[in-house]
Structure formats: structure tokens, C-alpha cells
N, C-alpha and C positions, 0 to 999 in steps of 0.2 A: 698417785694412781694414773694421772694422765701420761706421765713420763713412761711408766711401765707399759701401758697400752700402746703408746706410740712405738716404743722399741719392739714390742711384740709384732706390730703390723709391719715394721721394717724387716724383721726376721722372716715373716711369711712371704713377703715379696721377694726377698733375697733367695729363699729356698726354692721358690717357683721359677725364678728367672735368672739364676746364676748371678752375674755381676750387676743386676738391675739396682738402681737407687731411685727413690721417689723424686719426681721432678718438682721443682718449685718455679712457677712462672713469675717473672719479674712483675708483670702488670698485676697479678693477683696479690703478690706480696705488698706492692705499693698501696693497693686498695685497703689492705688490712690496717695499715698505719696512717691512712690519709688524715685522720682527725687527731693524731698524736703529734705534739709539737716538741721539736728538739732544736736547740741552738746549733748553728753551723760551727763545726770545729775545723779550724785551719791548723794542721799539725805543726808543731815546733820543728824547725829545720836545724841543720847543723850550722853553728856559728863559729867563725874564725876567732880564736882567742885574741889575736892582735887587734881585732876590731872591737870586741866586747869581752873583756876578761871576767866580767861579773855576770852572774845569773841569779835572779832574785824572784822568789815566789812565796805564796802563802800556803801553809799546810792545808790538806783536805782529808777529812776523816769520813766523808760521805761514802756509802756503799750502794747507793741507789742504782747506779748503772749496771752493776753486776747482776743483781737480782732481777732487774728489768730485762736484761739480755737473756738471762736464764729462762725467764718466762717465755720469751719469744721463741727461743730454740726448742724448749720443751713442747711448745704448741706447734712446732713444725716449720718455723720460719727463721731465716737468717735476719738479723737486725739491720735496720738502716744504719749507715756508717756513723751518723751524728749521734746515735744512741749509745755509741761505744766510747765512753770516757775511760781511758786506760788507767789513769791514776785511781779512779774509784773501783775499778775491777781489782787492781792490786790490793787496795786498802780494804776490800771486803774481808780479807783474811787476816787473822792475827798471827804475827811472826814471833811472839814471845821472846823479844830481845832481852838481854840482861837488864834488870830493873835499876832505877836510879839509886845513887848513894849521896849522902849529905842532904842538903836542903833543897836541891833542885827537884821540881815535880816530875821530871822525866830524864831519861838517859839518852845518849846519842851513840849509835852504833854505825860503823862504816865497814864496807868490804869492797874489794875490787878484784876482778877476774876477767878472762876473755869473754867477749860477747858471743853467745852461741850462734847467732845468725850472721856474724862477721868476726871470726876469731882474731883477726888482726887488730880489731878495736877492743877497747876495754869497756866493761859494764861496771858501773859504780853504784853501789847500794848505800843509801843514807836511811837509817832506821831510827825512829824515835819510839821509846817505850814509856808510856805514862805510868806514873805510880799507881799501884793497885790498892784501892781503899776498900776494905771489907764492908759489906752491906750494912752491918750494925754500926759502923763508924762513919757512915755517910752523913752529911749535915741534913737537917730536916728540909722538907720540900713544901713549897707553895706552888702547886701545879694547876694550870688552867687547861682543861681539855677543850680545844676549839674544833668542833666536829661539823663537817659538811653533811647536811641531811637533805640536800636539794634533790630534785627528781633524777639527776644524772647518777646519783649514788645508789640507785635501787637494785642493781645487779648483785649476784651472789658474791662476787669478788670485791665488792665495795663496802656498803654499810654493814651487811651481815658479817663480813670478815673483820671489819673495823671493830664492831662490838665484841666479837670473840677475842680479838687481840688486846683490847683495852681491859677486858675482864682479867686477862692474865696479869697485866700490870697492876690492877687494883689489888689482886691477891698478894702482891709483894709489899704493899704499903704498910707503914708502921703507924702507931698512934700519933706520933709527932708530925706525920706527913698530912697535908691538907690538899683536897681536890675540889675544884669548881668545874662546872661544865657549862660551856657556852655553845649554842648551836646556831647555825645560819642556813637559811634557804632564801625565800623571798625577803625576809628580814632576819635580824639576829635576836637572840634572847638568852637570858640566864635560866637554865633549867635545874641547876643544882648550885646553891650557895656553898661557900667553903665548908667542907665536911672532913672530919678526921678519918684517917685510914683505919682507925679502930671500928668505925661504923661502915664496914664494907657492904653490908646488906643494902643500905640506903643508896650507896654509889652504884652498886650493881643493878638495883631496881631502876635507877634513872637511865642507865645504859639500855636496859631491856625495853624501855618505853619508846625509844627513838624510832622514828619512821621517816622515810624519804618522801619528798614532794616539793614542787615549786622551783623557782629559778635560783641562781646562786649569787647572793650578795656577799662575796668574800671579804671585801674591804670593810664593810660594816661589822662583820664578825670579828675581824682582826682588831678593829678599834675597840670593841667591847671587851674582847678577851684581855687585851693589854690594860684596859681600865680596871678590870676585876683584879688582875695581877698586881697592879700598882696600889689599889685600895687595900690589898691584903699583904703588901710587901713585908717580908721578914728579913731582918738583919742576920748576917752570917748563915744564910739559908740558900737553898736552891730555888730561885724564883724563875719559873719557866712556863712558857706557853707551848703546848703540843698541838700542832695543827695537823688534822687528818682530812685528806681531800683527794679528789682526782685532778684538782687544779683548774677546773673549768669554771672560772668566775665569769659571769655574764651580766651582772647587774652592778651599777655603781662603778667605783674605780676598778677597772679590770685590766688595763694595759700594764705591761711589765714595768715600765719606767715609773709610773705613778705608784704602783705597789712597792717597788724598791724604795722610793722616796719615803713612803709611809713607814716601812719597816725600819729604815735607817734612823728615823726620828725616835722610834720606840725603843731601839736598843740602847739609847743613851741613859735609860732609866735603870740599867742593871738587870734587865730581864732577858733571859736567854730564850732561844727558840729551837724546837725540833719540828721538822716537817716530815710527815709520813704520807707517801703517795699510794693510792689504791686504784685498781681497776685497769681495764684495757679499752682500746678503741678510741677514747677521747682523752687519754692521759696528757696533761699539760706539763711535761717534764721540765721544759725550759723555765716556766714560770716558778715552779716549786724550787728549782735549784737556785734561781736568782734570789728568791725570798730568803732561803736558808743562808746563802752566802753573805747577804747584806744584813742579816739580823742576829749576829752572834749565834749562829745555829748550825745544825746538821740536817742532812736529808737522807731518808731511806725510802726504798720502795718495798711495799709488803705485798708479795704475790701469793702467799699461802700462810697457814697458821704456824708452821714451823719457823718461817721467817719472822713472824710477829713475836714468837717466843725468843728467837735469837736477839732481836733488837730490844724488846721490852722486858725480858726476864734475864736471859743468860748474860747479856751485855748491858743491863740496865744502868749500871754505874757509869759506863762510858757514854751511853746515849743521853743520860739525863743530868750527869754531874760533871761540871767543868772544873778541871784542875789547873789549866793554863789557858789564857786567851791571847788573841792577837799574836799567834806564833808564826814567825817568818823565818825563811831560810835564805841565806846568801852564800853563794859559792864563788870563790876566786880561783881561777885556773892559772897555773904557772906556764907561760909560753915556752919555757925551756923544755917542757916535757909533753905539753898538750897542744896540738894544732887546732883542733875544733871539738865542739861538744854539742850534744843534743839532750835536752830534758825530755824524757818520755812522758807524755801526758801533761796535766796541769795547765793546759792552754788557757783556761778561763780563770786561773789563779795567779797569773804572772803579775809581778809588781815592777815598778820603776826602781832602779838601783837606789835612788835617794829615799825611797819609801822605807827602806830597811831600818834606818835610824830615826824615822819620823813616828813618834809614839801616837800621833793622831790618826795614823793610817790603820784602818781596820784590816784584820787578817783572821785566819782560822782558829778554831778552838779545839783543845785536846781534852778528852774525857778520861775518867778514871779507868786505868788498865788498857786504854786504847794504844794501838801501834799505828804509826804513820811510816810509809815507805815511799821513797822517791828513787828513781833510777835515771842515771845519766849514761849515755853512750858517748865515749870519748875516743878521739883519734890521736894516737901518740905521734910525736914528732918523728919524721922519717918514713911514715906510711903514706903511700899515694892516696890522694883523696879523689873519689869518684865525683865528677862534676854534677852528676844527677842528684847528689845528696845535699847540695848547697843551693841557695836561692840566687846567689851572685857569684861571679867569677872571682878568683883571687885577684887582689888589687895589684896594679902594675907598678905604681910609683911609691907605694908605701912599704915600710919595713916593719917587721915585728917589733913590739916594744922591747927596749933593752932590758934584759933580765937583771935582777939584783943579785949581787954576789952573796954566796952563803946559803942559797935555797935551791941548789941544783938537784937535791934529792927529793924535793917536795913536788907532788903532782897537783894538789889543790888544797885549799883551806875552806872548811865548812863552818859557817857561823850561823847561830840561831838567836833570835830575840823572842822574848815572851813576857807576859805580864801575869801577875796573880789575878784570879777571877774578879777581885774587887779593886785591883790596882790600876794606876794610871801611868806608872813609869816602868819601862822594860828592863830586863836583865839580859846579859850577853853570855852565850856559851860558844866556845870555839874548838874545832878539831882540825888536825892536819892529816892528810893522807899522803904517804911517801912511797917511793919505789919499792921499799922493802915489804910493803903490805900487799903487793900484787901477787895474787895466788894463781896457780896453774889450773886449779879446778874450782868449781862453784860449790859453796856450802849448800846444805839442804834448803835453807831459807832463800838464798840467792837463786838457786836452781828453780824453786817454785815461783818466785816473783818473776824470773825471766820467762818461765812458761806462760804465765798470765799475760805478760807484756807481749810475747810473741803471738799468743792467741788473739789479743786485741788488735795487733797490727794486721793479722790475717783477716779478721772480720772487717776491718776498715779498708782492706786492700791497700795498705800503706806503702808508699814508695820507699820507706825506710825498713821494710821487713826483711831485706837481705835474703838469706837462704831459709827463712822461717818456713815451716811446714807443719801440718797437723801431726806428723810423726815426731817431729822435734818437740812440739807442745806436749805430746803424750809422754815422751821419754823424760823430758825435764821435770814434768809434774810428778811422775813416778819416782824419780831420783830425789825429789824434794818433798815427798809426801809426809815423811816423819811419823810421829806418833799419831797425830790427827785424831785426837780424842772425840771431837764432835762430828767427824766425818765430812767436814766441808771440803777438804782437799780431794778426798775420794769422789765426792759429788762433782767437783770441777772436772776431774778426768772423764767422767761419764758425759758431762755436758759437752766437753770438747770433742769426744768421740761422736756424739750425736751431730754436732755442727759439721764435722768432717763428712758424715753421710749426707747431710743436707747439701753441703757444698758440692760433693760429687754428683748428686742428683741434679743440681741446678746446672752444673757445667756440661751435662749431657744434652741440654736443651738449647 
């Protein structure tokens, strides 16, 4: 409704004043987000292949950045650049890649075509499709709802929305699923002992009784939630803490480093984590993302009830049921065919090259039916490189690595490692991308992913955006809209159009 009203107001202004666009004052926008915390993002630059032929990162299935950016744009503000994590915006959408065959829990899909914002470059898409497990075949769950009921959660888009969202989840539970509820404010407490999903009325009554008040002792709540999860741990089941908060911890352990250390200790017990962010004004995005990344977890931002339904009902299997953990990607580029490359996004998921084979190194988790998409922009051999795209000049005395005979047709090799949810040893999957796979046009999926990437670069005012424009974003998204059963891609087109209007209004001031 807010979105419709805002669009209506824009149309009224436009009709009355011709090409008028609503202005957005920078100082006003800064004040709106003063108390929201986002980690600084230093964008990945182009890297010369002869300097670093390997690129290694952890997968990321979080979708928080997109729904948060959508909230800001819908409310009439362009987001601060550090709120825009392009990989999360891309991975908000499901790309429905072909499913896995054999015993692997996921399939790997690759595509390569010209980069829309720089057609002399190639855009490479690496897609992962998790196995879809039907709801009735999912393992039983031992869930602990860890709910922030502190005073900062009193507004309509926090605790009231939280309660409505969790009720949607409760209605999906089966008899074999169990739920406990731990709340925290000035102190933490167990308000519902483990209760079967069969007894939905009792669980719903416990949610109804929640009220906000007091300071935020987040660390104490985390300690108690994991303790409850461990006391009721079930073998061959989904043991998970679901933390719902605005992230504004202000009592006890509250700094990011201490919370990360706490979470890292807890993940060793085989308990997974989902973090749901709520609210505006004091959203501590950086804290919640760190907790999820270090706790075998995922992170979503819930800005409305439809988003709660998406995360907790429509995509419940992906949100709550892990099919592969510690999933890492390593790409080796062939210097015979690639001069330089840039991973778009994933800045806070980068790994050292040696971490790829280190099974002790934590990485991202993949849920049932989830897709993960990563995009590389690569500069083929023979194309002049713009000095503004690299952080260092080409080296004077070095020579490119001598290529190995027999691989002149190969562009890159994509390797993935993963573990079973309860496993300690990783398995390897490998794919080769060669020259014959280079397409002249983008598929629907690559066109849409490129649209979201271009949109993210525009919002960040990235130096790598090339010829990106809102017109390009719109056209690519429409070309890649596809069937769009849930309407998420159509919504993206509207959000991008609204951002264009906001951008134009801001540029006139």
C-alpha cells in the first residue's frame, strides 16, 4: 500500500509539473539512516590472471540486502551504498536451474555471454541448484525461536510483524516438529518448552502473549537458546535457532567481535542458525550479517508480511533445512584466454586460496531448493584494459604464466567443495567453461541476473558500472522476466523504475 501511495504521489507531481521529480536531499537521507549500521564494502576490482589465477569464495544465500533496499526505495529514499550487497540482491531471486542428478545434493550450471555494460568483456554466470525436498519428506525439526522483545521492538514493523510472520511458520509445522521459544529483553527466559507442531494452539498463544519492553541482552538470549537446542538435540533432524531482532544489542556482550566468537563456538554443536532482521531506523545489519555468516546460518530482512511468507512458508525448506554445508567455490582462469577478472559482489565472503581444500574452514550453507548465483566479469586476451578498472598498473618486468599445452580452448575451471550437513569431509565437483560455450546473447536467467547486478552497481555508483543505466536495467529485467510465477521479478522492475525516479529527483538538486 505504501508503494502504491508513493507512486500515486509521483504521478500527481509529474502531471502538475511536467518533468518534475521529487527531490531527495542528501542530508535528510543521511539522517534517516543515521542509526542503521552497515559494514563498509570495498568493491572487488579487476585482477590480472598472471598475478592471481585463482578466485575463491564462500557461497551466500542471504537475501537480506535486497528486501532492505526495497524497503528504503519504497519509502522514498535511495539506499546508502554499503547497504547494497550485490550478491544478496542477485540471490534474492530463484533461477530454477536444472536439478541435480545422482548423489550430489546440488547441480552446477554455467553460462557465458557479453557483459551488457561492456560488450567487449564477458559475463560468466555460475549457478547452483539445490535439491528440492518436498515438505512431507523433510527431516523433523528441533526449532528454538529466539525472539527480541526489548523496548526497541515496539514499532509496528518489528514485534507485531514478527508475531504475524512466526504464526505463518507455526501453521506449517508437523507433529514431528518441535518448537521452543526463548525471549530476551533486560534478561532472557524460556517462555515455551519444546512443544509439538501438533499443538499449534499452545505455540500460537505463546506468541500472542509477547510484549516489548526493556533493554536488549542479546548475548544472554543466544546462550540460552543454544542451550535449549542442545538439551533437546535430535539426531538426523534439523536442529536450528531462529533469531528475530533489529540487532540493537545494548546489554552484555554486544560488540560484533565478541558475538561472532560466541556464535562460532555454538556452531560446533551441529546447530544451525537463521537470522531474521526487522524494523527501520536502528537496524543493525552489520551485526546480524556477521552472526549469520559465522554461525552456519542465513540472514533475511523482513520488511512486510509477504516477505515473511516468502521466507518462512514458500521457501521454508531452503530457509530452515540445510542440504549441504561449507560450500566453497574456486575458479581457475586460463591466462591464454583471460587477461583479468572481477567477482561481482561477495566482498565479505572471499576466502584465501588455500582455504578451499581446508575442511576446517567455515563457509556458506545451501538449503533445500535454494539457488546460488555468482557473476564474474572477465576481460578476454587481446582487449585493451582501462586503467581505471584495476587497482595497480600492469607489471613491467613480469610475464604472464606460461600456459600448459592442450588447454587452449578452456576459459576457466570452476570447482566446488561441500560437506553433508552432518559431515566433516568435503566432496569435490568440477566444471570447465570453454570457448565453444560463449553465447552471443544472454539467456533469460543471465539477463535477469545481469539486470540486478547493473542495478546494484548504479545504486553503489560503482566505478565498474560501465554503460549501465536504468534503461538498461529495465530492458534486461524485462528480457529475463520469464514465467515469474510469484511475481518477484515483476516487482523488481517496479522497484528499479521507482529508484530511477528518485535518482532523477536527487540529481536535479
